[in-house]
C-alpha positions in Angstrom: 17.7 37.9 22.2 15.3 38.5 25.1 12.4 39.4 22.8 13.0 36.2 20.8 13.0 34.1 24.0 9.5 35.6 24.9 8.2 35.1 21.4 8.8 31.3 21.3 6.6 30.4 24.4 3.8 32.7 23.0 3.8 30.9 19.7 3.8 27.5 21.4 0.8 28.6 23.5 -1.1 29.7 20.4 -0.4 26.4 18.7 -1.7 24.5 21.8 -4.9 26.6 21.9 -5.5 26.1 18.2 -4.9 22.4 18.4 -7.1 22.0 21.5 -10.0 23.8 19.7 -9.5 21.5 16.7 -10.0 18.5 18.9 -13.5 19.5 20.1 -15.8 16.6 20.5 -18.2 15.9 17.6 -20.6 13.5 19.3 -22.6 13.7 22.4 -21.8 11.6 25.4 -24.7 9.3 24.8 -23.7 8.8 21.1 -20.1 8.1 22.0 -21.1 5.5 24.6 -23.5 3.9 22.1 -20.7 3.8 19.5 -18.2 2.2 21.9 -20.7 -0.5 22.9 -20.9 -1.7 19.3 -18.6 -4.7 18.6 -18.6 -4.0 14.9 -20.2 -1.5 12.5 -19.7 -2.8 9.0 -19.0 -0.5 6.1 -19.5 -1.8 2.5 -16.7 -0.8 0.1 -16.5 -1.3 -3.7 -12.9 -0.4 -4.6 -13.4 -0.5 -8.3 -14.9 2.9 -9.0 -12.0 5.4 -9.5 -11.4 8.0 -8.5 -14.0 7.6 -5.8 -12.7 4.2 -4.7 -9.8 2.2 -6.2 -6.9 -0.1 -5.5 -3.6 1.7 -6.0 -0.3 0.5 -7.3 0.7 -0.8 -3.8 -2.5 -3.0 -3.6 -4.1 -0.7 -1.1 -7.7 0.7 -1.2 -7.6 4.4 -1.9 -9.7 7.2 -3.4 -11.9 10.2 -2.5 -14.4 8.3 -0.3 -11.6 6.2 1.3 -9.9 9.4 2.5 -13.2 10.8 3.6 -14.1 7.7 5.6 -10.7 7.9 7.4 -11.4 11.5 8.3 -14.8 10.6 9.7 -13.3 7.8 11.8 -10.8 10.2 13.3 -13.6 12.7 14.2 -15.8 10.2 16.0 -13.0 8.0 17.4 -14.2 4.7 16.0 -12.9 2.4 13.3 -15.5 0.7 11.1 -15.1 -2.9 9.9 -14.5 -2.8 6.1 -16.2 -5.4 3.9 -14.7 -5.3 0.4 -16.8 -6.5 -2.6 -15.4 -7.5 -6.0 -18.7 -6.6 -7.9 -21.4 -4.0 -7.4 -24.2 -6.6 -7.7 -22.4 -8.5 -4.8 -22.5 -5.3 -2.7 -26.1 -4.6 -3.6 -27.0 -8.2 -2.6 -25.4 -7.6 0.8 -27.4 -4.4 1.2 -30.7 -6.2 0.4 -29.9 -8.8 3.0 -28.9 -6.1 5.5 -25.5 -7.7 6.0 -23.8 -4.2 6.2 -24.6 -1.0 8.2 -23.1 1.6 6.0 -22.5 1.9 2.2 -19.5 4.2 1.6 -20.4 5.3 -1.9 -23.9 5.0 -3.4 -25.9 7.2 -5.8 -29.4 7.9 -4.5 -32.5 6.8 -6.4 -36.2 7.0 -5.5 -36.2 3.3 -4.5 -33.0 3.6 -2.4 -34.2 6.7 -0.6 -37.2 4.7 0.7 -34.9 2.7 3.1 -31.6 4.6 3.1 -30.5 8.1 4.4 -27.7 9.7 2.3 -24.9 12.0 3.6 -21.6 13.5 2.5 -22.5 14.1 -1.1 -19.2 15.7 -1.8 -19.8 17.1 -5.2 -21.9 16.7 -8.4 -20.6 15.2 -11.6 -22.9 15.1 -14.7 -23.5 11.9 -16.5 -22.1 12.0 -20.0 -22.5 10.1 -23.2 -19.4 8.2 -24.3 -18.8 6.8 -27.8 -15.9 5.9 -30.0 -13.9 8.6 -31.8 -14.6 7.1 -35.3 -18.4 7.6 -34.9 -21.0 10.3 -34.0 -24.6 9.4 -33.3 -25.6 12.6 -31.6 -25.2 14.5 -28.4 -28.6 13.7 -26.8 -29.9 10.5 -25.2 -32.9 10.5 -27.7 -30.4 10.1 -30.5 -29.5 6.6 -29.3 -33.0 4.9 -29.4 -31.7 2.6 -32.2 -28.3 2.0 -30.6 -27.1 -0.4 -27.8 -26.1 1.4 -24.6 -23.9 -0.7 -22.3 -24.2 -0.1 -18.5 -22.8 -1.9 -15.3 -25.2 -4.2 -13.5 -27.3 -2.7 -10.6 -26.0 0.8 -11.2 -28.4 3.7 -10.3 -28.1 5.2 -13.8 -29.7 2.1 -15.3 -32.8 2.5 -13.0 -33.1 6.2 -13.8 -32.6 5.8 -17.6 -35.1 2.9 -17.9 -37.7 4.9 -16.0 -37.3 8.1 -18.1 -36.3 6.6 -21.5 -38.1 3.2 -21.8 -37.3 3.0 -25.6 -33.6 2.7 -25.0 -31.8 -0.6 -25.7 -29.4 -1.7 -22.9 -26.6 -4.3 -22.5 -25.4 -5.2 -19.1 -21.7 -5.9 -18.1 -20.3 -6.7 -14.6 -18.6 -3.3 -14.0 -17.6 0.1 -15.5 -14.1 -0.9 -16.8 -15.5 -4.0 -18.6 -18.3 -1.8 -20.1 -15.8 0.8 -21.4 -13.4 -1.8 -22.7 -16.2 -3.5 -24.7 -17.3 -0.1 -26.0 -13.7 0.6 -27.0 -13.5 -2.7 -28.9 -16.7 -1.9 -30.9 -19.1 -4.4 -29.4 -21.5 -1.6 -28.1 -22.4 1.9 -29.4 -22.4 4.0 -26.2 -22.0 4.3 -22.5 -23.5 6.7 -20.0 -21.6 7.4 -16.7 -20.2 10.1 -14.4 -17.9 12.5 -16.2 -15.2 12.4 -13.5 -15.0 8.6 -13.6 -15.0 8.5 -17.4 -12.1 11.0 -17.7 -10.1 9.1 -15.0 -10.6 5.7 -16.6 -9.9 6.9 -20.2 -6.6 8.4 -19.0 -5.4 5.5 -16.7 -6.7 2.5 -18.7 -5.4 3.7 -22.1 -8.9 3.8 -23.6 -7.7 6.1 -26.3 -10.4 5.2 -28.8 -13.2 6.8 -26.7 -14.6 10.3 -26.4 -17.3 12.2 -24.6 -20.1 13.4 -27.0 -22.4 15.2 -24.7 -23.8 15.7 -21.1 -27.2 14.5 -19.8 -29.6 15.8 -17.3 -28.6 13.0 -14.9 -26.3 14.0 -12.1 -23.9 11.6 -10.2 -24.3 12.8 -6.6 -23.0 9.8 -4.6 -22.7 9.8 -0.8 -22.5 7.7 2.3 -25.8 5.7 2.9 -27.1 4.5 6.2 -30.2 2.4 6.9 -33.1 4.6 8.1 -34.1 2.0 10.7 -30.7 2.5 12.5 -31.6 6.0 13.8 -28.7 6.3 16.3 -26.1 5.4 13.6 -27.8 7.7 11.1 -27.6 10.7 13.6 -23.9 9.9 14.3 -23.0 9.9 10.6 -25.0 13.1 10.1 -23.1 14.9 12.9 -19.8 13.6 11.7 -20.3 14.7 8.1 -21.5 18.1 9.2 -18.3 18.5 11.3 -16.1 18.2 8.2 -15.1 21.7 7.2 -15.3 23.0 3.7 -11.4 23.2 3.5 -11.1 19.6 4.6 -13.6 18.4 2.0 -12.0 20.5 -0.7 -8.5 19.2 0.1 -9.8 15.6 -0.5 -11.6 16.5 -3.7 -8.7 18.5 -5.1 -6.3 15.7 -4.3 -8.1 13.4 -6.8 -9.9 15.7 -9.3 -7.0 18.2 -9.8 -9.2 21.3 -9.5 -7.6 24.7 -9.6 -6.7 25.7 -6.0 -5.2 28.7 -4.3 -1.4 28.6 -4.3 -0.1 27.5 -1.0 2.1 30.6 -0.6 -1.0 32.8 -0.7 -2.6 31.1 2.3 -2.3 32.6 5.8 -2.1 29.2 7.3 1.1 28.5 5.3 2.9 31.6 6.6 1.9 30.8 10.2 3.3 27.3 9.8 6.3 28.6 8.0 7.1 31.1 10.8 6.7 28.6 13.6 8.8 26.1 11.7 11.6 28.6 11.0 11.7 29.6 14.7 11.7 26.0 15.8 14.5 25.2 13.3 16.6 28.1 14.4 16.2 27.1 18.1 17.0 23.5 17.1 20.2 24.5 15.3 21.4 26.5 18.3 20.8 23.7 20.8 22.1 21.1 18.4 25.3 23.1 17.9 26.0 23.2 21.6 25.1 19.6 22.1 27.4 18.5 19.2 30.3 20.4 20.7 29.8 18.6 24.0 29.5 15.2 22.3 32.6 15.8 20.1 34.6 16.5 23.1 33.2 13.5 24.9 33.6 11.2 21.9 37.2 12.3 21.3 38.1 11.2 24.9 36.2 7.9 24.4 37.9 7.2 21.1 41.3 7.9 22.6 40.6 5.4 25.4 39.1 2.9 22.9 42.1 3.2 20.6 44.5 2.4 23.5 42.3 -0.6 24.6 42.0 -1.8 21.0 45.8 -1.7 20.6 46.3 -3.6 23.8 43.5 -6.1 22.9 45.0 -6.6 19.4 48.4 -7.3 20.9 47.0 -9.8 23.4 44.9 -11.5 20.7 47.9 -11.8 18.4 49.7 -13.5 21.2 46.7 -15.7 21.8 46.6 -16.8 18.2 50.3 -17.6 18.3 49.6 -19.7 21.4 46.8 -21.5 19.6 49.3 -22.5 16.8 51.7 -23.8 19.4 49.0 -25.7 21.4 47.6 -27.3 18.3 51.0 -28.3 16.9 51.9 -30.0 20.2 49.2 -32.8 20.1 49.5 -33.0 16.3 53.2 -33.7 16.7 52.4 -36.6 19.1 49.7 -37.9 16.8 51.7 -37.8 13.5 55.1 -38.7 15.0 53.9 -41.7 17.0 51.6 -42.9 14.2 54.7 -43.1 12.0 56.6 -45.0 14.7 53.8 -47.6 14.7 54.8 -48.6 11.2 58.1 -50.0 12.6 57.8 -53.8 12.5 60.5 -54.1 15.3 58.4 -52.5 18.0 57.7 -54.5 21.1 54.1 -54.9 22.3 54.7 -52.6 25.2 56.2 -49.9 23.0 53.3 -50.3 20.6 50.8 -49.9 23.4 52.6 -46.9 24.8 52.6 -45.2 21.4 48.9 -45.9 20.9 48.2 -44.4 24.3 50.2 -41.3 23.4 48.3 -40.9 20.1 44.9 -41.3 21.9 45.8 -38.8 24.6 47.2 -36.3 22.0 43.9 -36.7 20.0 41.8 -35.9 23.1 44.0 -32.9 23.9 43.5 -31.6 20.4 39.8 -32.1 20.6 39.7 -30.2 23.9 41.6 -27.3 22.3 39.2 -27.2 19.3 36.1 -27.3 21.5 37.4 -24.4 23.7 38.0 -22.3 20.6 34.6 -23.0 19.1 32.8 -22.4 22.4 34.4 -19.1 23.1 33.6 -18.0 19.5 30.0 -19.0 20.0 29.7 -17.3 23.3 31.2 -14.1 21.9 28.7 -14.1 19.0 25.7 -14.8 21.3 24.9 -18.1 19.4 24.6 -20.2 22.5 21.1 -21.2 23.8 20.1 -22.5 27.2 18.6 -26.1 27.1 16.8 -26.8 30.4 16.4 -30.6 31.2 16.0 -32.9 34.2 19.4 -33.5 35.7 20.6 -35.7 38.6 23.3 -33.6 40.3 24.8 -36.5 42.2 25.2 -38.6 39.1 26.7 -35.7 37.1 29.2 -34.8 39.8 30.2 -38.4 40.5 30.8 -39.0 36.8 33.1 -35.9 36.6 34.8 -37.1 39.8 35.6 -40.5 38.3 37.1 -38.8 35.2 39.3 -36.3 37.0 40.3 -38.7 39.7 42.6 -40.3 37.2 44.3 -37.0 36.4 44.7 -36.2 40.1 46.4 -39.6 40.8 48.8 -38.9 37.9 49.9 -35.8 39.8 49.9 -37.5 43.2 47.3 -35.2 44.7 44.1 -36.2 46.4 40.6 -35.5 44.9 37.7 -35.4 47.4 34.0 -35.3 46.7 31.8 -34.2 49.6 28.0 -34.5 49.1 25.9 -32.1 51.2 22.8 -32.9 49.2 19.9 -35.1 50.4 18.8 -37.9 48.0 15.3 -36.3 47.6 16.9 -33.1 46.3 19.2 -34.5 43.6 16.9 -34.0 40.7 16.8 -30.4 39.3 15.9 -28.6 36.1 19.1 -27.0 34.7 21.2 -26.9 31.6 23.1 -30.2 32.1 25.6 -29.6 29.3 26.6 -26.2 30.6 26.9 -27.3 34.2 29.1 -30.1 33.1 31.4 -27.7 31.2 31.5 -25.3 34.1 32.6 -27.8 36.7 34.9 -29.6 34.2 36.8 -26.3 33.5 37.1 -25.5 37.2 38.3 -29.0 38.1 40.7 -29.1 35.2 42.2 -25.7 36.4 42.4 -26.8 40.0 44.3 -30.0 39.2 46.5 -28.2 36.6 47.7 -25.5 39.1 48.0 -27.9 42.1 51.3 -29.7 42.5 50.8 -31.1 46.0 47.9 -31.4 48.5 44.4 -31.9 47.4 41.4 -30.7 45.3 38.0 -30.9 47.0 34.5 -30.6 45.4 31.6 -29.8 47.8 28.0 -29.2 46.9 24.8 -28.4 48.8 21.5 -26.6 48.7 21.4 -23.2 50.5 18.7 -20.5 50.4 17.0 -22.1 47.4 20.3 -22.1 45.5 22.7 -24.8 44.4 26.2 -24.1 45.9 29.2 -25.9 44.3 32.7 -25.2 45.6 36.0 -26.3 44.1 38.8 -25.9 46.6 42.5 -26.5 45.8 45.9 -26.1 47.6 47.6 -24.9 44.4 49.7 -21.9 43.4 46.9 -19.4 44.0 46.3 -16.2 42.1 48.4 -13.0 42.3 46.4 -10.1 43.9 47.1 -7.9 40.9 45.7 -10.5 38.5 42.5 -11.3 40.4 40.5 -8.4 38.9 41.1 -9.7 35.3 41.2 -13.4 36.0 37.9 -14.0 34.1 38.7 -11.9 31.1 39.8 -13.7 27.9 43.0 -12.4 26.2 44.1 -10.8 29.4 47.8 -10.4 30.4 47.4 -12.8 33.3 46.0 -15.5 31.1 48.9 -15.0 28.7 51.4 -15.6 31.5 49.5 -18.7 32.7 49.4 -20.2 29.2 53.1 -19.6 28.8 54.1 -21.3 32.1 51.4 -24.1 32.3 50.2 -24.7 28.7 46.7 -24.5 27.3 44.8 -21.6 25.9 43.9 -20.0 29.3 40.1 -19.9 28.4 38.8 -22.2 31.1 37.7 -19.5 33.6 36.3 -17.3 30.8 34.2 -20.2 29.6 33.1 -21.1 33.1 32.1 -17.5 34.0 30.1 -17.0 30.7 28.3 -20.3 31.0 27.4 -19.6 34.6 25.9 -16.3 33.6 23.9 -18.0 30.8 22.1 -20.3 33.2 21.4 -17.4 35.7 24.1 -18.0 38.2 27.1 -16.3 39.8 30.7 -17.3 40.2 33.2 -15.9 42.8 36.5 -17.0 44.3 38.9 -16.3 47.1 42.6 -17.0 46.7 45.9 -16.5 48.4 49.2 -16.7 46.6 51.0 -20.0 47.3 48.2 -21.4 49.5 45.4 -22.2 47.0 42.1 -21.0 45.6 38.4 -21.7 46.1 35.9 -21.1 43.4 32.2 -21.1 44.4 29.3 -21.4 41.9 25.8 -20.2 43.0 23.0 -21.4 40.7 19.2 -21.2 40.9 17.7 -24.4 42.4 14.7 -25.6 40.5 13.9 -28.9 42.1 11.6 -31.7 40.8 10.2 -34.6 42.7 12.6 -37.5 42.9 11.1 -40.9 42.0 13.7 -43.5 43.2 13.4 -46.5 41.0 14.9 -49.8 42.2 17.4 -51.4 39.9 16.1 -54.6 38.4 18.0 -57.7 39.2 16.6 -59.5 36.1 19.3 -61.0 34.0 17.8 -59.0 31.1 19.1 -55.8 32.6 22.6 -57.1 33.3 23.6 -57.8 29.7 21.9 -57.6 26.3 20.5 -60.7 24.7 23.2 -63.0 23.4 22.1 -63.1 19.8 23.1 -61.4 16.6 22.4 -57.7 16.5 22.0 -56.2 13.0 23.3 -52.7 12.7 23.3 -50.3 9.8 26.2 -47.8 9.6 25.3 -44.9 7.4 28.7 -43.3 6.7 30.4 -42.0 3.5 33.9 -41.7 5.0 36.0 -44.9 4.6 38.1 -44.3 7.8 35.1 -43.4 9.9 33.2 -46.5 8.8 36.2 -48.8 9.4 36.7 -47.3 12.9 33.0 -47.8 13.8 33.0 -51.3 12.4 36.1 -52.2 14.4 34.6 -50.7 17.6 31.5 -52.8 17.2 33.3 -56.0 16.2 35.6 -55.8 19.3 32.7 -55.0 21.7 32.1 -57.8 24.1 28.7 -59.4 24.8 27.5 -58.6 21.3 27.5 -60.5 18.0 27.0 -57.8 15.4 26.0 -58.1 11.7 27.0 -54.9 10.1 25.5 -53.3 6.9 26.8 -50.1 5.4 25.2 -47.2 3.4 27.4 -44.6 1.8 24.7 -42.0 1.6 21.3 -41.2 3.1 19.3 -42.7 0.2 21.1 -46.0 0.5 20.3 -46.0 4.2 16.6 -45.5 3.5 16.5 -48.2 0.8 18.3 -50.7 3.1 15.8 -50.0 6.0 12.9 -50.4 3.6 14.2 -53.7 2.2 15.6 -55.2 5.4 13.1 -55.4 8.3 15.6 -57.2 10.5 17.9 -54.1 11.1 17.9 -53.5 14.8 19.6 -50.1 15.0 21.0 -47.3 12.7 24.2 -45.3 13.3 23.5 -42.3 11.1 26.1 -39.8 9.9 24.6 -36.4 9.3 26.8 -34.9 6.5 26.5 -37.3 3.5 26.1 -36.9 -0.3 22.8 -37.4 -2.3 20.7 -37.3 0.9 21.9 -36.0 4.3 21.3 -37.7 7.7 18.4 -35.4 8.7 16.3 -36.2 5.6 17.3 -39.9 5.7 16.1 -40.2 9.4 12.8 -38.5 8.5 12.2 -41.1 5.8 13.3 -44.0 7.9 11.0 -43.0 10.8 8.0 -42.9 8.4 8.8 -46.4 7.3 9.8 -47.9 10.7 9.0 -45.5 13.5 10.2 -48.0 16.2 13.7 -48.4 14.7 16.3 -46.6 16.9 18.4 -44.1 14.9 21.6 -42.8 16.6 23.2 -39.6 15.1 27.0 -39.8 14.9 28.5 -36.6 13.5 31.3 -34.0 13.9 28.5 -31.4 14.3 28.3 -31.5 18.1 26.9 -28.2 19.3 23.6 -28.0 21.3 21.9 -26.6 18.2 23.2 -29.5 16.1 22.0 -32.1 18.7 18.5 -30.5 18.8 18.3 -30.4 15.0 19.1 -34.1 14.9 16.5 -34.9 17.6 13.9 -32.8 15.8 14.6 -34.8 12.6 13.7 -38.0 14.5 17.0 -39.3 15.8 16.6 -41.1 19.2 20.1 -40.2 20.5 23.3 -38.5 19.6 27.0 -39.3 19.8 29.7 -36.9 18.6 32.8 -37.7 16.5 35.4 -39.0 17.3 33.2 -41.7 18.7 34.1 -42.7 22.3 33.6 -46.4 22.9 32.8 -45.8 26.5 29.9 -43.6 25.5 28.7 -45.7 22.5 28.4 -49.0 24.4 25.8 -47.8 27.0 23.8 -46.2 24.3 23.7 -49.4 22.3 22.8 -51.4 25.5 20.0 -48.9 26.2 18.2 -49.4 22.9 18.8 -53.1 22.5 17.3 -53.7 26.0 14.4 -51.4 25.2 13.7 -53.4 22.0 13.9 -56.7 23.9 11.3 -55.4 26.5 9.0 -54.4 23.7 9.4 -57.8 22.0 8.7 -59.7 25.2 5.4 -57.8 25.7 
């Protein structure tokens, strides 16, 4: 065992030395510096000459010279810019104009040697005479004086044949494959080209009617060509090609021409690699075995704990689901039961008003439950995005105060709002919607668990942070429950839900929304004396531009004239509700049109230029609200379009705004929210008209 331990470091040292030697620099310092100063060195590539250059089945350029060029790039540490040409004449035209620096594969001729240096002529392949299998004209070039020989345009063989055999008759095609296909079809009599290329194309292109009749004195000895005038680049390519070992060169050639090679198991290199690999594998197995034993032991413990937690979580979630059923049925009972009572013709006006109030409150309670369930689901699945916008903190908190003040009075407790915020610091950049949800949940909890005393909201700026505190004199939190108070499906929430109603998700939603907008939430509580929750949020102030409220009568109420509104709504009940809300709205005299789908809405807006505003449902047949809005905005870009839909998440709102909607109101439509929106756009239109 000790000998084995000494052998492994020795082998690793040998590998390091060998690899270090293999990374010896090919170029001099001056040549390397010159190379790195060049923005681009362009290499011309014609990938239609297999097996030297070709496009493989994956659509990639491949072949002998492609692999050879990659090897040269590794050796000199530079990557050439590749220019690919569809035709050889196109490449030759670029060479004549000196638009490239290197030609990756070119056969030398006397003319080309006058201005190009050639390197890396990997091997020689004789030019052969190709004819069809059903004919035999001879095995020598002189036998074809009265025949037509087809050749690709601008190939070196054409220049060499024309010089040595002026009596030959030639036909020119655009490339080698086309030439061989035309020969195969019987259009021409013969073709002369490199043997390696001919064999490759006959085999891969199914040119089964062709055969090789004889070899010529011409040799295809293609190589990498560099302009003579670029002496530094020529020297670099010369040194790089000389650094390629015979084994490296032979490996590339063998890979494509299928020459007979020495079996791998007879090579010394194989046994060295095999021995190192075997030792490394043995060592890996031993170490892996020890590591796996440790991990199995660790995982077994973790799985046991996870199983216990999962069983507890499953039990609590089952209880939570039962609680959802109960909480949903409670408001539904009020909605359905008192809706049936409304059919009684003997009801007094006061009874009818009371039943209607109960139905409305039950509906709002049901909506609150559904929104909490949807929000916790989205938070758990990481589908919630932060939407930063300009927010007036004072306005937001005062609006919440006015809403919850009614709930506080119903329980005979006081609700205080203390502002520690200067007027010039009230405008901030924050996610308004999430801040509203956070404070709403905390206020709702504070009022719910306070039976006497007060609930106080205090806010200020401290150390570049927004501090919002919600203090109550309620029941407080048991010390044993304080650690898990923010966890959903916890035992403490189950007990709270049982005794006080609701789903017990308020604190979980508040905590996760606070974390989303980069803040922190903490609390202090004493059983029977009350609780104080404190939210700390980043303060991103913006300059406050205080605008005086206009006293113009135009701002006080909308113009007393008919307002033409289009309601795009496929649901009968929803349309009737919206229509009733608009008709009963004071200070307005509405003319209402209806479209039952998006296409009807577009047609009505196109035909009726007097429509002042559109209330657009999103989910409709034939054409949805998104597409309808886009079409309407193309026809009448100034026409206000208000989305009204049950899709009320932040993503849905943003999608509606992106489609061109000017504003958004969620279903069920709240008259208190709808009226200010209508007033905003009617006043805006009036100002534009008065200009």
